[in-house]
Backbone as XML, in Angstrom:
<?xml version="1.0"?>
<chain id="A" units="angstrom">
  <residue number="1" name="MET">
    <atom name="N" x="7.440" y="-14.442" z="20.979"/>
    <atom name="CA" x="6.252" y="-14.196" z="19.042"/>
    <atom name="C" x="5.987" y="-15.529" z="19.077"/>
  </residue>
  <residue number="2" name="SER">
    <atom name="N" x="4.774" y="-16.024" z="19.331"/>
    <atom name="CA" x="4.532" y="-16.700" z="19.012"/>
    <atom name="C" x="4.618" y="-17.130" z="17.442"/>
  </residue>
  <residue number="3" name="ALA">
    <atom name="N" x="4.634" y="-18.157" z="16.849"/>
    <atom name="CA" x="4.411" y="-18.570" z="15.597"/>
    <atom name="C" x="3.001" y="-17.885" z="15.101"/>
  </residue>
  <residue number="4" name="PRO">
    <atom name="N" x="2.143" y="-18.119" z="15.333"/>
    <atom name="CA" x="0.732" y="-17.497" z="14.351"/>
    <atom name="C" x="0.842" y="-15.438" z="14.513"/>
  </residue>
  <residue number="5" name="ASP">
    <atom name="N" x="1.667" y="-15.685" z="15.878"/>
    <atom name="CA" x="2.056" y="-13.689" z="15.585"/>
    <atom name="C" x="3.030" y="-14.084" z="14.427"/>
  </residue>
  <residue number="6" name="ARG">
    <atom name="N" x="3.627" y="-13.860" z="14.336"/>
    <atom name="CA" x="4.940" y="-14.404" z="13.226"/>
    <atom name="C" x="3.858" y="-14.375" z="12.103"/>
  </residue>
  <residue number="7" name="LEU">
    <atom name="N" x="3.362" y="-14.256" z="11.727"/>
    <atom name="CA" x="2.834" y="-15.093" z="10.803"/>
    <atom name="C" x="1.798" y="-13.832" z="10.271"/>
  </residue>
  <residue number="8" name="TYR">
    <atom name="N" x="1.009" y="-14.124" z="11.480"/>
    <atom name="CA" x="0.468" y="-12.594" z="10.982"/>
    <atom name="C" x="0.838" y="-11.241" z="10.191"/>
  </residue>
  <residue number="9" name="ARG">
    <atom name="N" x="1.594" y="-11.196" z="11.461"/>
    <atom name="CA" x="3.122" y="-9.745" z="10.791"/>
    <atom name="C" x="3.040" y="-9.267" z="9.401"/>
  </residue>
  <residue number="10" name="ASN">
    <atom name="N" x="4.121" y="-10.782" z="9.168"/>
    <atom name="CA" x="4.693" y="-11.136" z="8.423"/>
    <atom name="C" x="3.431" y="-10.920" z="7.181"/>
  </residue>
  <residue number="11" name="VAL">
    <atom name="N" x="2.143" y="-11.409" z="7.467"/>
    <atom name="CA" x="1.133" y="-11.454" z="6.103"/>
    <atom name="C" x="0.437" y="-9.901" z="5.986"/>
  </residue>
  <residue number="12" name="THR">
    <atom name="N" x="0.264" y="-9.411" z="7.174"/>
    <atom name="CA" x="0.519" y="-7.931" z="7.123"/>
    <atom name="C" x="1.195" y="-6.447" z="6.357"/>
  </residue>
  <residue number="13" name="LEU">
    <atom name="N" x="2.326" y="-7.637" z="7.032"/>
    <atom name="CA" x="3.406" y="-6.798" z="5.877"/>
    <atom name="C" x="3.084" y="-6.907" z="4.639"/>
  </residue>
  <residue number="14" name="GLY">
    <atom name="N" x="3.041" y="-7.956" z="3.932"/>
    <atom name="CA" x="3.399" y="-8.828" z="2.674"/>
    <atom name="C" x="1.698" y="-7.555" z="2.205"/>
  </residue>
  <residue number="15" name="PHE">
    <atom name="N" x="0.426" y="-8.062" z="2.145"/>
    <atom name="CA" x="-0.273" y="-6.963" z="1.925"/>
    <atom name="C" x="0.049" y="-5.749" z="1.912"/>
  </residue>
  <residue number="16" name="SER">
    <atom name="N" x="0.003" y="-4.855" z="3.096"/>
    <atom name="CA" x="0.532" y="-3.727" z="3.382"/>
    <atom name="C" x="1.439" y="-3.346" z="1.295"/>
  </residue>
  <residue number="17" name="VAL">
    <atom name="N" x="2.572" y="-3.967" z="1.032"/>
    <atom name="CA" x="3.204" y="-4.497" z="0.147"/>
    <atom name="C" x="3.044" y="-4.088" z="-1.282"/>
  </residue>
  <residue number="18" name="ILE">
    <atom name="N" x="2.092" y="-4.992" z="-0.843"/>
    <atom name="CA" x="1.060" y="-5.925" z="-2.368"/>
    <atom name="C" x="0.146" y="-3.975" z="-2.718"/>
  </residue>
  <residue number="19" name="ILE">
    <atom name="N" x="-0.138" y="-3.454" z="-2.021"/>
    <atom name="CA" x="-0.984" y="-2.575" z="-1.351"/>
    <atom name="C" x="-0.216" y="-1.421" z="-2.158"/>
  </residue>
  <residue number="20" name="ILE">
    <atom name="N" x="0.433" y="-1.048" z="-1.876"/>
    <atom name="CA" x="1.549" y="0.006" z="-2.845"/>
    <atom name="C" x="1.969" y="-0.701" z="-4.153"/>
  </residue>
  <residue number="21" name="GLY">
    <atom name="N" x="1.856" y="-1.097" z="-4.129"/>
    <atom name="CA" x="2.352" y="-1.553" z="-5.150"/>
    <atom name="C" x="1.002" y="-1.549" z="-6.175"/>
  </residue>
  <residue number="22" name="PHE">
    <atom name="N" x="-0.219" y="-1.923" z="-5.452"/>
    <atom name="CA" x="-1.276" y="-1.191" z="-6.885"/>
    <atom name="C" x="-1.426" y="-0.064" z="-6.892"/>
  </residue>
  <residue number="23" name="GLY">
    <atom name="N" x="-1.299" y="0.633" z="-5.814"/>
    <atom name="CA" x="-0.298" y="2.144" z="-6.215"/>
    <atom name="C" x="-0.185" y="2.934" z="-6.882"/>
  </residue>
  <residue number="24" name="LEU">
    <atom name="N" x="0.651" y="1.762" z="-7.013"/>
    <atom name="CA" x="1.783" y="2.742" z="-7.868"/>
    <atom name="C" x="1.693" y="2.569" z="-9.246"/>
  </residue>
  <residue number="25" name="VAL">
    <atom name="N" x="1.376" y="0.980" z="-9.590"/>
    <atom name="CA" x="0.535" y="0.582" z="-10.575"/>
    <atom name="C" x="-0.924" y="1.902" z="-11.312"/>
  </residue>
  <residue number="26" name="ILE">
    <atom name="N" x="-1.454" y="2.182" z="-10.459"/>
    <atom name="CA" x="-2.784" y="2.708" z="-10.471"/>
    <atom name="C" x="-2.288" y="4.208" z="-11.084"/>
  </residue>
  <residue number="27" name="LEU">
    <atom name="N" x="-0.995" y="5.022" z="-9.758"/>
    <atom name="CA" x="-0.692" y="6.016" z="-11.145"/>
    <atom name="C" x="0.441" y="6.061" z="-12.035"/>
  </residue>
  <residue number="28" name="ALA">
    <atom name="N" x="0.914" y="4.730" z="-12.056"/>
    <atom name="CA" x="1.221" y="4.691" z="-12.981"/>
    <atom name="C" x="0.355" y="4.480" z="-14.806"/>
  </residue>
  <residue number="29" name="ARG">
    <atom name="N" x="-0.457" y="4.512" z="-14.712"/>
    <atom name="CA" x="-1.278" y="3.533" z="-15.678"/>
    <atom name="C" x="-1.811" y="5.360" z="-15.842"/>
  </residue>
  <residue number="30" name="THR">
    <atom name="N" x="-2.147" y="5.672" z="-14.562"/>
    <atom name="CA" x="-3.179" y="6.826" z="-15.631"/>
    <atom name="C" x="-2.318" y="7.814" z="-16.206"/>
  </residue>
  <residue number="31" name="LEU">
    <atom name="N" x="-1.267" y="8.008" z="-15.019"/>
    <atom name="CA" x="-0.134" y="9.237" z="-16.229"/>
    <atom name="C" x="0.579" y="8.765" z="-17.372"/>
  </residue>
  <residue number="32" name="SER">
    <atom name="N" x="1.154" y="7.020" z="-17.394"/>
    <atom name="CA" x="0.390" y="7.165" z="-18.863"/>
    <atom name="C" x="-0.486" y="7.085" z="-20.654"/>
  </residue>
  <residue number="33" name="GLY">
    <atom name="N" x="-1.654" y="7.026" z="-19.540"/>
    <atom name="CA" x="-3.071" y="7.174" z="-20.312"/>
    <atom name="C" x="-3.213" y="8.806" z="-20.590"/>
  </residue>
  <residue number="34" name="GLY">
    <atom name="N" x="-2.924" y="10.029" z="-20.009"/>
    <atom name="CA" x="-2.652" y="11.140" z="-20.278"/>
    <atom name="C" x="-3.373" y="11.750" z="-19.029"/>
  </residue>
  <residue number="35" name="GLY">
    <atom name="N" x="-3.910" y="11.162" z="-18.100"/>
    <atom name="CA" x="-4.492" y="11.473" z="-17.030"/>
    <atom name="C" x="-4.231" y="12.563" z="-15.850"/>
  </residue>
  <residue number="36" name="GLY">
    <atom name="N" x="-3.999" y="13.532" z="-15.746"/>
    <atom name="CA" x="-3.961" y="14.327" z="-14.714"/>
    <atom name="C" x="-3.323" y="13.980" z="-12.867"/>
  </residue>
  <residue number="37" name="PRO">
    <atom name="N" x="-3.184" y="15.644" z="-12.394"/>
    <atom name="CA" x="-3.340" y="15.309" z="-10.939"/>
    <atom name="C" x="-4.515" y="15.177" z="-10.227"/>
  </residue>
  <residue number="38" name="THR">
    <atom name="N" x="-5.755" y="15.719" z="-10.765"/>
    <atom name="CA" x="-7.139" y="15.674" z="-10.397"/>
    <atom name="C" x="-7.768" y="14.343" z="-10.787"/>
  </residue>
  <residue number="39" name="SER">
    <atom name="N" x="-7.549" y="13.394" z="-12.161"/>
    <atom name="CA" x="-7.519" y="12.296" z="-11.975"/>
    <atom name="C" x="-8.170" y="10.984" z="-11.338"/>
  </residue>
  <residue number="40" name="THR">
    <atom name="N" x="-9.827" y="11.112" z="-11.005"/>
    <atom name="CA" x="-9.893" y="9.575" z="-10.667"/>
    <atom name="C" x="-8.703" y="9.141" z="-10.221"/>
  </residue>
  <residue number="41" name="GLY">
    <atom name="N" x="-7.914" y="8.634" z="-11.433"/>
    <atom name="CA" x="-6.992" y="7.067" z="-11.340"/>
    <atom name="C" x="-5.651" y="7.774" z="-10.309"/>
  </residue>
  <residue number="42" name="PHE">
    <atom name="N" x="-5.860" y="9.167" z="-10.637"/>
    <atom name="CA" x="-4.479" y="9.404" z="-9.959"/>
    <atom name="C" x="-4.917" y="9.733" z="-8.233"/>
  </residue>
  <residue number="43" name="LEU">
    <atom name="N" x="-5.938" y="9.962" z="-8.489"/>
    <atom name="CA" x="-6.667" y="9.955" z="-6.331"/>
    <atom name="C" x="-6.468" y="8.769" z="-6.217"/>
  </residue>
  <residue number="44" name="LEU">
    <atom name="N" x="-6.668" y="7.630" z="-6.593"/>
    <atom name="CA" x="-7.319" y="6.906" z="-5.696"/>
    <atom name="C" x="-5.993" y="5.673" z="-5.950"/>
  </residue>
  <residue number="45" name="GLY">
    <atom name="N" x="-4.565" y="5.698" z="-6.999"/>
    <atom name="CA" x="-3.646" y="5.133" z="-6.906"/>
    <atom name="C" x="-3.226" y="5.568" z="-5.598"/>
  </residue>
  <residue number="46" name="LEU">
    <atom name="N" x="-2.789" y="7.374" z="-4.871"/>
    <atom name="CA" x="-2.241" y="7.481" z="-4.332"/>
    <atom name="C" x="-3.320" y="7.055" z="-2.916"/>
  </residue>
  <residue number="47" name="LEU">
    <atom name="N" x="-4.751" y="7.627" z="-2.509"/>
    <atom name="CA" x="-5.004" y="6.707" z="-1.545"/>
    <atom name="C" x="-4.805" y="5.177" z="-1.504"/>
  </residue>
  <residue number="48" name="PHE">
    <atom name="N" x="-4.417" y="4.737" z="-1.836"/>
    <atom name="CA" x="-3.878" y="3.983" z="-1.956"/>
    <atom name="C" x="-2.721" y="3.404" z="-1.499"/>
  </residue>
  <residue number="49" name="VAL">
    <atom name="N" x="-1.729" y="4.297" z="-2.086"/>
    <atom name="CA" x="-0.400" y="4.720" z="-1.422"/>
    <atom name="C" x="-0.377" y="4.976" z="-0.575"/>
  </residue>
  <residue number="50" name="GLY">
    <atom name="N" x="-1.081" y="5.129" z="-0.081"/>
    <atom name="CA" x="-1.072" y="5.882" z="1.278"/>
    <atom name="C" x="-1.664" y="5.604" z="2.942"/>
  </residue>
  <residue number="51" name="ILE">
    <atom name="N" x="-2.711" y="4.748" z="1.974"/>
    <atom name="CA" x="-2.714" y="3.467" z="3.002"/>
    <atom name="C" x="-2.413" y="1.984" z="3.882"/>
  </residue>
  <residue number="52" name="GLY">
    <atom name="N" x="-1.444" y="1.910" z="2.073"/>
    <atom name="CA" x="0.041" y="0.941" z="2.222"/>
    <atom name="C" x="0.555" y="0.873" z="3.296"/>
  </residue>
  <residue number="53" name="GLY">
    <atom name="N" x="0.919" y="1.934" z="2.726"/>
    <atom name="CA" x="1.820" y="2.698" z="3.429"/>
    <atom name="C" x="2.282" y="3.263" z="4.804"/>
  </residue>
  <residue number="54" name="ALA">
    <atom name="N" x="0.848" y="3.452" z="5.721"/>
    <atom name="CA" x="0.204" y="3.674" z="7.129"/>
    <atom name="C" x="0.076" y="2.689" z="7.466"/>
  </residue>
  <residue number="55" name="ARG">
    <atom name="N" x="-0.090" y="0.903" z="6.585"/>
    <atom name="CA" x="-0.079" y="0.184" z="7.714"/>
    <atom name="C" x="0.760" y="-0.507" z="7.903"/>
  </residue>
  <residue number="56" name="LEU">
    <atom name="N" x="1.681" y="-0.204" z="6.462"/>
    <atom name="CA" x="3.225" y="-0.262" z="6.863"/>
    <atom name="C" x="3.650" y="-0.585" z="8.375"/>
  </residue>
  <residue number="57" name="TYR">
    <atom name="N" x="3.546" y="1.339" z="8.621"/>
    <atom name="CA" x="4.679" y="1.769" z="8.922"/>
    <atom name="C" x="2.899" y="1.488" z="10.573"/>
  </residue>
  <residue number="58" name="LEU">
    <atom name="N" x="2.874" y="1.195" z="10.798"/>
    <atom name="CA" x="1.519" y="0.591" z="12.231"/>
    <atom name="C" x="2.390" y="-0.576" z="12.046"/>
  </residue>
  <residue number="59" name="ALA">
    <atom name="N" x="2.201" y="-1.394" z="11.433"/>
    <atom name="CA" x="2.750" y="-2.818" z="11.101"/>
    <atom name="C" x="4.214" y="-2.310" z="12.317"/>
  </residue>
  <residue number="60" name="LEU">
    <atom name="N" x="4.956" y="-1.525" z="11.605"/>
    <atom name="CA" x="6.408" y="-2.516" z="11.398"/>
    <atom name="C" x="7.414" y="-0.943" z="12.940"/>
  </residue>
  <residue number="61" name="ARG">
    <atom name="N" x="5.779" y="0.101" z="13.368"/>
    <atom name="CA" x="6.012" y="0.533" z="14.615"/>
    <atom name="C" x="5.732" y="-0.704" z="15.679"/>
  </residue>
  <residue number="62" name="THR">
    <atom name="N" x="4.143" y="-1.049" z="16.000"/>
    <atom name="CA" x="3.657" y="-1.583" z="16.841"/>
    <atom name="C" x="4.283" y="-3.553" z="17.164"/>
  </residue>
  <residue number="63" name="ARG">
    <atom name="N" x="5.776" y="-3.396" z="17.264"/>
    <atom name="CA" x="6.215" y="-4.774" z="17.769"/>
    <atom name="C" x="6.255" y="-5.086" z="18.659"/>
  </residue>
  <residue number="64" name="ARG">
    <atom name="N" x="6.220" y="-6.628" z="19.199"/>
    <atom name="CA" x="5.800" y="-6.691" z="20.497"/>
    <atom name="C" x="7.030" y="-7.523" z="20.605"/>
  </residue>
</chain>
């Protein structure tokens, strides 16, 4: 794998982890503020965790 490909893959993995982190922070903040499972913050947090996790899965699955 060439250097630019490795850089792209590592940056993608990093952003995926950051997106998952944002989702977890949104979830924690919503739950600590008294939000329930149907609140907007909770659903957005789950969405961020899901998107970040899916991107991380795809990046790790497609190795060259």
